[in-house]
C-alpha positions in Angstrom: -0.6 18.7 -21.3 -0.6 17.2 -17.8 2.8 16.0 -16.7 2.8 13.2 -14.1 6.2 11.5 -14.8 8.2 13.4 -12.3 10.2 10.4 -11.1 11.7 10.4 -14.6 12.6 14.1 -14.6 11.1 17.3 -13.3 10.5 20.8 -14.9 13.4 23.1 -14.0 12.8 25.9 -11.5 12.9 29.3 -12.9 15.4 30.5 -10.4 17.6 27.6 -11.1 17.8 28.3 -14.8 18.4 32.0 -14.0 21.3 31.2 -11.8 22.7 28.9 -14.4 22.5 31.5 -17.1 23.9 34.3 -14.9 26.9 32.2 -13.9 27.6 31.2 -17.4 27.6 34.8 -18.5 29.7 36.3 -15.7 31.8 33.3 -14.6 32.6 31.3 -17.7 36.3 31.1 -16.7 38.1 27.9 -15.8 38.2 27.6 -11.9 41.6 25.7 -12.3 43.2 28.7 -14.0 45.7 30.7 -11.9 44.6 34.2 -13.2 42.3 36.3 -11.0 39.2 35.4 -12.9 39.9 31.8 -12.5 40.4 32.4 -8.8 37.1 34.3 -8.6 35.3 31.5 -10.4 36.9 28.9 -8.0 35.8 30.9 -5.1 32.2 30.9 -6.4 32.4 27.0 -6.8 33.6 26.6 -3.3 30.9 28.8 -1.9 28.3 26.6 -3.7 29.9 23.5 -2.2 29.8 24.9 1.2 26.2 25.9 0.9 25.3 22.4 0.0 27.1 21.2 3.1 25.2 23.7 5.2 21.8 22.8 3.7 22.3 19.0 3.9 23.7 19.5 7.5 26.9 17.6 6.6 29.8 17.5 9.1 33.0 15.9 7.8 31.7 14.7 4.4 33.1 16.0 1.2 30.9 17.1 -1.7 31.9 15.9 -5.1 30.2 17.4 -8.1 29.4 15.0 -10.9 27.0 14.8 -13.9 24.4 13.0 -11.9 23.6 9.8 -9.9 24.4 7.3 -12.5 28.0 8.6 -12.7 28.2 9.1 -8.9 27.0 5.5 -8.2 29.5 4.1 -10.7 32.4 6.1 -9.4 31.6 5.2 -5.7 30.7 1.6 -6.0 33.5 0.5 -8.5 36.1 2.6 -6.6 35.1 1.5 -3.1 34.7 -2.2 -4.0 38.2 -2.4 -5.7 39.8 -0.4 -2.8 38.3 -2.9 -0.3 38.9 -6.0 -2.3 42.0 -7.1 -0.1 39.6 -7.2 2.9 36.5 -8.8 1.3 34.7 -9.4 -2.1 31.0 -9.5 -1.1 28.5 -6.7 -2.0 24.9 -6.6 -0.7 22.2 -4.8 -2.5 18.6 -5.4 -3.6 16.6 -5.9 -6.7 14.8 -2.6 -6.1 17.9 -0.6 -7.0 18.3 1.7 -10.1 20.2 0.2 -13.0 23.2 2.4 -12.2 23.7 0.3 -9.1 22.5 -3.0 -10.4 24.5 -3.0 -13.7 27.6 -1.8 -11.8 27.6 -4.4 -9.3 26.9 -7.1 -12.0 30.0 -5.7 -13.9 32.0 -6.2 -10.6 31.0 -9.9 -10.5 33.1 -10.3 -13.6 36.0 -9.0 -11.5 35.6 -11.7 -8.9 33.1 -10.0 -6.6 30.1 -11.8 -5.1 26.8 -10.0 -5.0 24.0 -10.9 -2.6 20.4 -9.5 -2.7 18.2 -8.7 0.2 14.8 -10.2 0.1 11.5 -8.3 0.7 8.4 -9.4 2.9 5.1 -7.9 2.1 6.8 -4.9 0.6 9.2 -4.4 3.4 12.9 -5.0 3.3 13.6 -8.1 5.4 16.1 -7.0 8.0 16.5 -10.5 9.4 17.4 -11.7 5.9 19.8 -8.8 5.6 21.5 -9.9 8.9 21.8 -13.4 7.6 23.8 -12.1 4.5 26.4 -10.3 6.7 29.8 -12.0 7.3 33.4 -11.0 7.4 33.6 -10.9 3.6 31.1 -8.2 3.2 32.7 -4.7 2.5 30.0 -2.7 0.7 26.2 -2.4 1.0 24.4 -0.3 -1.7 20.8 0.5 -1.3 18.4 3.3 -2.3 16.3 5.4 0.2 13.2 5.6 -1.9 12.3 3.1 -4.7 11.7 5.0 -8.0 8.9 2.5 -9.2 7.0 1.6 -6.1 7.9 4.4 -3.8 8.9 1.8 -1.1 11.0 3.6 1.6 13.9 1.5 2.8 14.9 1.5 6.5 18.2 3.2 6.2 18.7 4.1 10.0 17.8 0.5 11.0 20.4 -0.8 8.4 23.0 1.6 9.8 22.4 0.2 13.4 22.9 -3.2 12.2 26.1 -2.3 10.3 27.7 -0.9 13.5 28.8 -4.5 14.3 30.5 -4.6 10.8 32.8 -1.6 10.9 34.7 -2.4 7.7 31.4 -2.3 5.6 30.8 0.9 3.6 27.2 1.8 3.4 26.3 3.6 0.1 22.7 5.1 -0.5 21.0 6.4 -3.6 18.9 9.3 -2.4 17.8 10.4 -5.9 14.0 9.9 -5.2 14.0 10.9 -1.6 15.7 14.3 -1.5 13.1 17.1 -1.5 10.4 14.7 -0.2 11.9 13.0 2.9 14.4 14.1 5.4 17.8 12.5 4.6 19.3 10.4 7.4 22.7 11.9 6.8 24.1 10.4 10.0 23.3 6.9 8.8 25.1 6.8 5.4 28.9 6.6 4.7 28.0 8.0 1.2 25.0 9.1 -0.9 24.1 10.6 -4.2 21.7 13.2 -5.5 20.6 14.2 -8.9 19.4 17.8 -9.7 16.8 17.0 -12.4 14.8 14.9 -9.9 14.0 18.1 -7.8 13.5 20.8 -10.4 17.1 21.3 -11.1 18.8 20.8 -14.5 19.9 17.5 -16.2 23.6 16.8 -15.8 23.7 17.9 -12.1 24.7 15.6 -9.4 26.7 15.1 -6.2 28.3 12.4 -4.5 28.8 13.0 -0.7 31.5 10.9 0.7 33.5 10.8 4.0 36.6 8.8 3.1 38.0 10.3 -0.2 41.6 9.0 0.7 40.4 5.5 1.0 38.8 4.9 -2.4 40.5 3.8 -5.7 40.0 6.3 -8.4 38.4 5.3 -11.6 38.8 8.6 -13.5 42.1 10.3 -14.2 43.2 13.7 -15.6 43.7 17.0 -14.1 42.8 16.1 -10.7 39.7 18.3 -10.2 37.1 17.4 -7.5 39.7 16.1 -5.1 41.2 14.0 -7.9 38.1 11.9 -7.7 36.4 13.2 -10.8 38.9 14.9 -13.2 37.7 17.2 -15.9 37.1 20.9 -16.3 34.3 21.7 -13.7 31.0 23.0 -14.9 30.7 25.8 -12.4 27.4 27.2 -13.7 25.8 23.7 -13.4 27.3 23.3 -9.9 26.2 26.7 -8.5 22.7 26.2 -10.0 22.5 22.8 -8.3 23.3 24.5 -4.9 20.2 26.7 -5.7 18.1 23.8 -6.6 19.0 22.0 -3.3 18.2 25.0 -1.2 14.8 25.5 -2.9 13.9 21.9 -2.6 14.7 21.7 1.0 12.8 24.9 1.9 9.8 23.6 0.0 9.9 20.0 1.1 7.3 20.1 4.1 4.7 21.9 1.9 5.3 19.5 -1.0 4.9 16.5 1.1 1.6 17.7 2.4 0.3 18.4 -1.1 1.6 15.2 -2.9 0.3 13.0 0.0 -3.2 14.3 -0.8 -2.8 13.7 -4.5 -1.6 10.0 -3.8 -4.6 9.6 -1.5 -7.0 10.9 -4.1 -5.8 8.6 -6.8 -5.5 5.5 -4.7 -9.1 5.9 -3.3 -10.3 6.2 -6.9 -8.5 3.1 -7.9 -10.0 1.1 -5.2 -13.5 1.9 -6.5 -12.6 0.2 -9.8 -12.9 -3.6 -9.6 -9.8 -5.5 -10.9 -7.3 -2.5 -10.6 -4.5 -3.0 -8.2 -2.6 -0.4 -6.1 1.0 -1.6 -6.1 2.4 1.4 -4.2 2.7 1.0 -0.4 0.4 2.9 2.0 3.4 4.2 4.0 5.6 4.7 0.8 6.9 8.0 -0.6 4.2 10.6 -1.0 5.0 11.6 -4.6 4.6 8.1 -6.2 1.6 6.0 -7.0 1.9 2.6 -8.9 -1.3 1.0 -10.4 -1.7 -2.3 -11.9 -4.1 -3.1 -14.9 -4.2 -6.9 -15.0 -4.7 -8.2 -18.5 -3.5 -5.0 -20.2 0.0 -4.0 -21.2 1.4 -1.0 -19.3 2.4 0.5 -22.7 -1.1 0.4 -23.8 -2.3 2.3 -20.7 0.5 4.9 -21.1 -0.5 5.4 -24.8 -4.1 5.8 -23.8 -3.3 8.5 -21.3 -0.9 10.2 -23.9 -3.9 10.6 -26.2 -5.5 12.6 -23.5 -2.5 14.7 -23.2 -1.4 13.1 -19.8 2.1 11.9 -19.3 2.8 8.9 -17.0 5.3 6.0 -17.2 5.4 2.2 -16.9 8.7 1.9 -14.8 12.0 3.8 -14.5 12.7 5.8 -17.6 16.2 4.2 -17.4 14.7 0.7 -17.9 11.2 1.0 -19.4 12.4 0.1 -22.8 13.7 -3.2 -21.7 11.8 -6.4 -22.6 12.0 -8.0 -19.2 9.7 -7.7 -16.0 10.6 -4.7 -13.8 13.0 -6.1 -11.0 11.4 -3.9 -8.3 8.0 -5.2 -8.8 9.1 -8.7 -9.1 11.2 -8.5 -5.9 8.1 -7.2 -4.0 6.2 -10.4 -5.2 3.8 -8.6 -7.5 2.1 -11.1 -9.8 3.3 -11.1 -13.4 0.0 -10.2 -14.9 -0.1 -7.1 -12.7 3.5 -6.3 -13.4 3.0 -6.4 -17.1 0.1 -3.8 -16.8 1.7 -1.6 -14.1 2.0 2.1 -14.6 3.6 4.8 -12.5 2.1 8.3 -11.6 4.5 10.7 -10.0 4.1 14.3 -8.8 6.2 17.4 -8.0 5.7 21.0 -7.0 4.1 22.1 -10.3 1.3 19.3 -10.1 -2.0 20.8 -9.2 -5.3 19.4 -7.7 -6.9 20.1 -11.1 -4.3 17.9 -12.8 -5.2 15.1 -10.4 -8.9 15.5 -11.1 -8.5 15.4 -14.7 -6.3 12.4 -14.4 -9.0 10.6 -12.4 -11.6 11.5 -15.0 -9.5 10.0 -17.8 -8.6 6.9 -15.6 -12.4 6.2 -15.4 -12.9 6.5 -19.1 -9.8 4.3 -19.9 -11.0 1.7 -17.3 -14.5 1.6 -18.9 -12.9 0.8 -22.2 -10.6 -1.9 -20.9 -12.7 -3.4 -18.0 -13.6 -6.5 -19.8 -10.0 -7.3 -20.5 -9.3 -6.7 -16.8 -12.1 -8.8 -15.6 -10.9 -11.7 -17.7 -7.4 -11.5 -16.2 -8.5 -11.3 -12.5 
């Protein structure tokens, strides 16, 4: 089996799993308990939190442990929008965002908020259009660092510079697909989220990094854990293992980028040799994501064809691939509908080998030969 759906999830690192199991065996105590074992467990939890701050080079920001980016995005966006409602009701985002952002801001529209979407021009976020959307009613901007379907890299630092003229705006960034592949522009973000299973951690691991905990409206209530922001008994083993995953990913980042950039180039060069196929991913996009369009063929058909060859790829985000509508990210980037319908995503991680890529290319050629008449008719 060749696994090339690493944007959906990654294989857990053995050291991360070992850390998780060890902490579960030795520190299974509740870190909120007052006895000495509870205090020892809480100390371990805070050590993990401080290690993450050190690795990410955080200054005044707090690290809130969550179950993943979906929960983190929901907590931050809903809480921040409600807390700033007396000062403005407009939220700016884009159609490239993950469903955990898009569906959250759409739910807030039912509470009276206004949502505006930034346009894209030739695959690039239109900064001038972004400027035109800003006014005194805007209090929240929510964008992702790297798009999970196309690999588009959004200009986070440039957006941060523009927002200096709008000091009441909170700038929230989804860094799920960028961490471990790109350097994070920590200084440019008021808050950001990570999800462990996207960089060889475990599912159910996430953090929200935030600099203004006292200014946000809480949306979860209970025992007051995680600064009162995310109540519930803390999963210490998960959180310590996440710290380990973050350290490993950051240590391996430069080498990973070098390898995956080569893999991306290999596939895209091969696609260009096959008449009718389209490379949707951007030349200067994230190194671990390739998106290919097969005009005239449904993406699900392509995925199934690769599955028969024991190769796992995807159509779009695993969180939205079962929906019956066109992918919003591809649509926002003005990809033709016939290409969107036949688009597939290939994504790599540290366990991907050059032999995997060569085998993928061989199967790609076979599938293309079987379907080239359909593709030619659609072009």
